[in-house]
N, C-alpha and C positions, 0 to 999 in steps of 0.2 A: 504494499500499500504506500502510495506517495505521501510525503510529508504534508502536503497541502490538504490531502483527504483526511489524514490523521488529525490535523489541526481543526478542520471543520467538524469532525466528530467530537473532538474534545470541547469545542465551543458550544455545540448543541447540548452536550451533556452538562457543561458548566452552567448553561442557562437554565436547564431543567432543575439542577441542584439548587441554584439560587432561588428559583420559583418555589421549590419545596421548603427551603429555609425560611423564606418570607412568609409562606403559609403557616408553617409550624410556629414561628415567632408570634404571629397574629393570634393563633389558637391558644398559645401559652399565655399571652397577655390577657385574652378574653377570660380564660379560666381563672387566672389569678384575681382579676377584678370581680368575677362572680363569687369566688370564695370569700373575698373581703366583704362584698355586699351582703352575703348570707350571714356572715358572723357579726356584721354591724346592725343588721335589721333586728328590731326589738322582737323578743320571743312571743309577745302577745299578738303580733301581726301574722297573718297567714303567709305561708310560703308555698309557691306553686312551681311545678316544673312541667315542661312539655314532654309528653310521651306519645309518639305516633300522631302528632297533630292535635292532641287533646291536652289541655292543662289539668293537672291533678294536684290536689293539695298534698303537701309533704308533711308527714306526721313526725318523722324522725330526722331532724336537721343534722345530727351528728353522723348518721349513716350516709346522708347525702354529701356532706362535706368530705367524709372519708372517701367516698367513691370519686368525687371530683379531684381530691388530692392524688389519688392513685392514677387517674387519667392524666393529670398534670405531670406527675413524675415520668410516666410513659412517654408523653409528648416531649419532655425535656430530653430523655434518652435518645429519641429519634432525632431531635434537633442537633444534639452533639454529633451523632453519626453522620447526618447530612452535612453539617458544617465541616466536619473532617474530610468528607468526600469532596466537598466544594474546594477546600484547600488543596487536596491532592490534584484536582483537575486544574486549578489555577497554576500549580507548580509544573504540571505536565504541559499546559499551554505555554508557559514561559520557556520551557526547554525546547519545545517544537518551534516556537517563534525564533529562538536563537539559531536553530539548525536551518530554518528556512532562510533567515537573513544571511547566513553563511553561504547558502547555495546561490544567492543572487549575485 
C-alpha cells in the first residue's frame, strides 16, 4: 500500500476516533450533571426517569445514582481507550507525513 493511501486511512480513522471522543466526553458531562442534579434535588420532590419513552417515578434514588455512576465509570473507561487510540493515530499520521515529505 502506498504511503498516501496509508495516510488517508489513518486520517479517516483519526477523524472517527475524534468523533467518538467528543461524543463520549459529551455523555460523560451529561451524566455528571445528572448525578449532581439528582443529589441536589430535595428528597420531598418526585424524581422521574425515562424508560422506553415513558416517564416513571423513581422510588429508590440511591439505586438510580449507583446505576448512573456505574454507567459513568464505563463511559470514562471507553473515553480513555478512544483517547489513547486517537493519540496513536496522530502519532502514526505524523510518521507517515514525514515519510511522504521525504518522498517528495
